[in-house]
C-alpha positions as CSV (number, residue, x, y, z in Angstrom):
1,M,-90.5,101.3,57.7
2,R,-92.7,98.5,59.1
3,P,-93.4,96.9,55.7
4,V,-89.7,96.9,55.0
5,L,-88.9,95.4,58.4
6,Y,-91.6,92.7,58.0
7,T,-90.2,91.9,54.6
8,L,-86.7,91.6,56.0
9,I,-87.9,89.3,58.8
10,A,-89.8,87.2,56.4
11,L,-86.7,86.8,54.2
12,I,-84.6,85.8,57.2
13,V,-87.2,83.4,58.4
14,G,-87.6,82.0,54.9
15,A,-83.9,81.7,54.4
16,G,-83.7,79.9,57.8
17,L,-86.4,77.5,56.9
18,A,-84.8,76.9,53.5
19,L,-81.4,76.2,55.2
20,A,-83.1,74.0,57.7
21,G,-84.8,72.1,54.9
22,I,-81.5,71.7,53.1
23,L,-79.7,70.5,56.2
24,G,-82.6,68.2,57.0
25,Y,-82.5,66.7,53.5
26,G,-78.7,66.3,53.8
27,W,-79.1,64.5,57.0
28,H,-81.8,62.3,55.4
29,L,-79.4,61.4,52.5
30,F,-76.7,60.6,55.1
31,N,-78.9,58.2,56.9
32,V,-80.9,56.4,54.2
33,E,-79.7,53.4,52.2
34,G,-77.0,54.2,49.6
35,P,-77.0,53.4,45.9
36,L,-74.4,50.5,46.1
37,D,-75.9,47.5,44.3
38,T,-73.5,44.8,45.4
39,E,-70.9,44.4,48.1
40,T,-67.5,45.9,47.1
41,V,-64.0,46.5,48.4
42,Y,-62.9,50.1,48.9
43,V,-59.5,51.3,49.9
44,L,-59.3,54.5,52.0
45,E,-55.9,55.8,51.3
46,K,-53.7,57.3,54.0
47,G,-53.9,61.1,54.1
48,T,-57.2,61.4,52.1
49,G,-59.2,64.5,53.1
50,L,-62.9,64.2,53.9
51,R,-64.0,66.2,50.8
52,T,-61.8,64.1,48.5
53,L,-63.1,60.9,50.1
54,A,-66.7,62.0,49.8
55,A,-66.3,62.9,46.2
56,D,-64.7,59.6,45.4
57,L,-67.4,57.7,47.3
58,E,-70.1,59.4,45.3
59,K,-68.2,58.8,42.0
60,N,-68.1,55.1,42.8
61,Q,-71.9,55.2,43.7
62,I,-71.3,54.1,47.3
63,I,-73.0,57.2,48.9
64,N,-76.0,59.3,47.8
65,N,-74.3,62.7,47.9
66,D,-70.8,63.9,48.7
67,L,-71.9,67.1,50.5
68,A,-74.4,65.2,52.6
69,F,-71.6,62.8,53.6
70,V,-69.3,65.7,54.5
71,F,-72.1,67.4,56.5
72,G,-73.0,64.2,58.4
73,V,-69.4,63.2,59.3
74,R,-68.7,66.7,60.5
75,L,-71.9,67.0,62.4
76,E,-71.0,63.7,64.2
77,D,-67.4,65.1,64.7
78,K,-65.8,62.0,63.2
79,A,-63.7,63.4,60.5
80,A,-60.5,63.0,62.4
81,R,-61.3,59.4,63.4
82,L,-61.7,57.9,59.9
83,Q,-59.0,55.2,59.5
84,A,-57.2,54.3,56.3
85,G,-57.3,50.8,55.1
86,E,-59.0,48.2,52.9
87,Y,-62.7,47.8,53.7
88,Q,-65.5,45.4,52.6
89,I,-68.4,47.6,51.9
90,P,-71.9,46.1,52.1
91,A,-74.5,46.8,49.5
92,A,-76.9,49.7,50.1
93,I,-74.9,50.9,53.1
94,S,-76.0,54.3,54.5
95,G,-73.6,57.2,54.9
96,I,-73.8,57.1,58.6
97,D,-73.0,53.3,58.7
98,L,-70.2,53.8,56.2
99,M,-68.7,56.5,58.5
100,A,-69.0,54.1,61.5
101,L,-67.2,51.4,59.4
102,F,-64.3,53.8,58.6
103,V,-64.1,54.8,62.3
104,S,-64.1,51.2,63.5
105,G,-61.0,50.4,61.5
106,K,-62.4,46.9,60.8
107,V,-60.4,46.5,57.6
108,I,-60.1,43.3,55.5
109,E,-57.7,40.8,57.1
110,R,-55.8,39.0,54.3
111,R,-54.3,35.6,54.9
112,L,-51.0,33.9,53.8
113,T,-50.6,30.2,54.6
114,I,-47.0,28.9,55.0
115,P,-47.1,25.1,54.6
116,E,-45.1,23.0,56.9
117,G,-41.6,21.9,55.8
118,L,-40.9,24.7,53.3
119,Q,-37.3,26.0,53.1
120,S,-36.7,29.6,53.8
121,R,-36.2,30.4,50.1
122,E,-39.7,29.1,49.5
123,I,-41.2,31.1,52.3
124,K,-39.5,34.2,51.0
125,A,-41.0,33.6,47.5
126,L,-44.5,33.3,49.0
127,V,-44.1,36.5,51.0
128,E,-42.7,38.4,48.0
129,A,-45.7,37.2,45.9
130,A,-48.4,38.0,48.6
131,P,-50.7,40.7,47.3
132,G,-51.1,43.8,49.4
133,L,-47.8,43.6,51.2
134,E,-45.3,46.5,50.7
135,G,-41.5,46.8,50.6
136,E,-38.7,44.4,49.8
137,I,-37.5,41.8,52.3
138,T,-34.4,43.0,54.0
139,R,-34.3,40.6,56.9
140,N,-31.9,37.6,57.0
141,M,-33.9,34.4,56.5
142,P,-31.9,31.5,58.1
143,E,-33.3,28.0,57.7
144,G,-35.6,26.8,60.4
145,A,-36.3,30.2,61.9
146,F,-39.9,30.7,60.7
147,L,-43.1,28.9,61.9
148,P,-45.3,27.5,59.2
149,E,-48.9,28.5,59.8
150,T,-51.6,30.9,58.4
151,Y,-50.8,34.6,59.0
152,Q,-53.2,37.5,58.8
153,Y,-52.1,40.8,57.5
154,R,-53.5,44.0,56.2
155,L,-53.1,45.9,53.0
156,G,-50.0,48.0,53.2
157,D,-48.2,45.9,55.9
158,S,-44.5,45.5,55.2
159,R,-42.9,42.2,54.1
160,D,-40.2,42.6,56.7
161,E,-42.9,43.0,59.4
162,L,-44.5,39.7,58.4
163,I,-41.2,37.9,58.3
164,D,-40.5,39.2,61.8
165,R,-43.9,37.9,63.0
166,M,-43.0,34.4,61.6
167,A,-39.7,34.4,63.4
168,T,-41.4,35.5,66.7
169,A,-44.0,32.8,66.2
170,M,-41.3,30.1,65.8
171,Q,-39.5,31.2,69.0
172,G,-42.8,31.1,70.7
173,A,-43.5,27.6,69.5
174,I,-40.1,26.4,70.6
175,D,-40.6,28.0,74.1
176,S,-44.1,26.4,74.4
177,V,-43.1,22.8,73.5
178,I,-40.0,23.0,75.7
179,A,-42.0,24.4,78.6
180,A,-44.4,21.4,78.2
181,T,-41.6,18.7,77.8
182,P,-37.9,19.3,78.5
183,L,-35.3,18.4,75.9
184,P,-34.3,14.7,75.8
185,P,-30.6,13.8,76.6
186,E,-29.9,13.2,72.9
187,L,-30.6,16.9,72.2
188,K,-28.3,19.6,73.7
189,S,-30.1,22.8,72.7
190,E,-33.1,24.5,71.1
191,A,-31.1,24.4,67.9
192,D,-30.8,20.6,68.0
193,L,-34.6,20.5,68.5
194,V,-35.2,22.5,65.4
195,I,-32.7,20.5,63.4
196,L,-34.3,17.2,64.2
197,A,-37.8,18.5,63.8
198,S,-36.9,19.7,60.4
199,I,-35.7,16.3,59.4
200,V,-38.9,14.7,60.8
201,E,-40.9,17.2,58.8
202,K,-39.2,16.4,55.5
203,E,-39.3,12.6,56.1
204,T,-43.1,12.3,56.4
205,A,-46.1,14.3,55.5
206,L,-48.4,12.2,57.7
207,A,-49.1,13.9,61.0
208,E,-49.7,10.6,62.7
209,E,-46.3,9.3,61.7
210,R,-44.2,12.2,63.0
211,P,-43.9,10.9,66.7
212,R,-42.9,7.5,65.4
213,V,-40.3,8.9,62.9
214,A,-39.0,11.1,65.7
215,G,-38.7,8.1,67.9
216,V,-36.7,6.2,65.3
217,F,-34.2,9.1,65.0
218,L,-33.9,9.5,68.7
219,N,-33.3,5.7,69.1
220,R,-30.5,5.9,66.5
221,L,-28.9,8.9,68.3
222,R,-29.1,7.0,71.6
223,K,-27.4,4.0,70.1
224,G,-24.7,6.0,68.3
225,M,-26.0,5.1,64.8
226,M,-26.0,7.5,61.9
227,L,-29.3,9.0,61.1
228,Q,-29.1,8.2,57.4
229,S,-31.8,10.6,56.3
230,D,-32.1,11.2,52.6
231,P,-33.5,14.7,52.9
232,T,-30.3,15.8,54.7
233,V,-28.3,14.5,51.8
234,V,-30.4,16.6,49.4
235,Y,-29.9,19.7,51.5
236,G,-26.2,19.1,51.6
237,I,-26.2,19.2,47.8
238,T,-28.5,22.1,47.2
239,E,-27.9,24.1,50.5
240,G,-31.5,25.0,50.3
241,T,-31.1,27.2,47.2
242,R,-33.0,25.0,44.8
243,D,-34.8,21.7,44.3
244,L,-32.5,18.8,43.5
245,G,-34.7,17.8,40.5
246,R,-33.5,14.2,40.4
247,P,-33.3,11.1,42.6
248,L,-30.3,10.7,44.9
249,S,-27.5,8.6,43.6
250,K,-25.0,6.3,45.4
251,K,-22.4,8.9,44.8
252,D,-24.6,11.5,46.6
253,L,-24.9,9.2,49.6
254,A,-21.1,8.7,49.6
255,T,-20.1,12.3,49.3
256,P,-19.5,14.0,52.7
257,T,-21.1,17.4,53.4
258,D,-22.1,19.2,56.6
259,Y,-25.5,17.7,56.2
260,N,-25.0,14.2,54.8
261,T,-26.1,12.0,57.7
262,Y,-25.0,8.9,55.8
263,Q,-21.4,10.1,56.3
264,M,-21.5,11.7,59.7
265,M,-22.6,10.9,63.3
266,G,-25.2,12.9,65.0
267,L,-27.2,15.8,63.7
268,P,-26.3,17.8,60.6
269,K,-24.9,21.4,60.7
270,G,-28.3,23.0,60.8
271,P,-32.0,22.7,59.9
272,I,-33.0,21.5,56.5
273,A,-36.4,23.2,56.5
274,N,-38.9,25.1,58.7
275,P,-40.7,22.6,60.9
276,G,-44.2,23.1,62.1
277,L,-45.5,22.9,65.7
278,E,-46.5,19.2,65.3
279,S,-42.9,18.2,64.3
280,L,-41.4,20.2,67.2
281,S,-43.8,18.4,69.6
282,A,-43.2,15.0,68.0
283,V,-39.4,15.3,68.8
284,L,-40.1,16.0,72.4
285,Q,-43.0,13.6,72.7
286,P,-41.9,10.7,70.4
287,E,-43.6,7.4,70.1
288,E,-41.6,5.0,72.3
289,T,-40.7,2.0,70.2
290,K,-37.7,-0.1,69.4
291,F,-37.8,0.8,65.7
292,L,-34.5,1.8,64.1
293,Y,-35.4,1.8,60.4
294,F,-38.2,2.9,58.1
295,V,-38.8,3.1,54.4
296,A,-41.7,4.2,52.2
297,D,-44.5,1.6,51.9
298,G,-45.9,2.8,48.6
299,T,-49.1,4.2,50.1
300,G,-47.9,7.5,51.4
301,G,-46.7,6.2,54.7
302,H,-43.7,4.2,55.9
303,A,-42.9,0.6,57.0
304,F,-41.0,0.4,60.2
305,S,-38.6,-2.3,61.5
306,T,-36.4,-3.0,64.4
307,T,-33.7,-5.0,62.6
308,L,-31.7,-4.4,59.4
309,A,-33.0,-7.7,58.0
310,G,-36.6,-6.5,58.5
311,H,-35.7,-3.2,56.9
312,N,-34.1,-4.8,53.9
313,D,-37.2,-6.9,53.4
314,N,-39.4,-3.7,53.5
315,V,-37.0,-2.1,51.0
316,R,-37.5,-5.1,48.6
317,K,-41.2,-4.8,48.9
318,W,-41.1,-1.1,48.1
319,R,-38.9,-1.7,45.1
320,K,-41.4,-4.3,43.8
321,L,-44.2,-1.8,44.1
322,N,-42.2,0.8,42.2
323,K,-41.5,-1.7,39.4
324,K,-45.2,-2.3,39.0
325,K,-46.0,1.4,38.5
């Protein structure tokens, strides 16, 4: 009996040592550098099981061995903490470091930049075309309700969610500028602020000019003059649904709409674009001048004047420059 017992013990010990060796090798494969040659992007889909994940990682030559990865993750008790998302995977990453990355949830942050002065239809088109977002836009998108800036989002975020964030950011911007500087007497509400800021936004692309342009419009409101802003006329024709695609005509300027500030006193019916933070601030902190007029100067900026005669002289200069082109 003793030889049989010794043999059985030897087999058990041998099997134990073999198992220990296998487990040790598996742990080694889990901790050493992986086979990935270059940095890559990997998407861990929601609901993916650990075994399925490990098999796919090995198939894509990101880890050394799928069973070693499963063993290591389970030994570390991290299987339930792996987070779905889009990850930037470094070259030669080890299984244990890959596990830590998936647990951290440090997914790729995508970016969508909304330029200042876009109309809501244009913002909608950018959000619809943004890669990685999901779902259709079901939110209403009124003009002037969304703050132009760069937004971060993650793969799988919804388009409605991003639109909501833009609206929240706009309200936050309005609150912040009004908290810093109260509305002037010429503006009766937050809505008036956004309307005038949208006009300033469309009138000049130069940040340094915005306070001066805002000052001109506030001066005109104060004196009971019409704003006479060309972009408002354009919006009255298109209603923000399209580009005009042609220069304004005398007939356009003479045709009354809810936005034509050549034919109405005060502010138009609503915003004509989505103004940025700088334009909102410019309206509340305008440059204090006596200017009542401005016209393009041919260099990307504008020539300002205090009198109609001076304005007409600037207009003639602008027309001469255009003829030379």
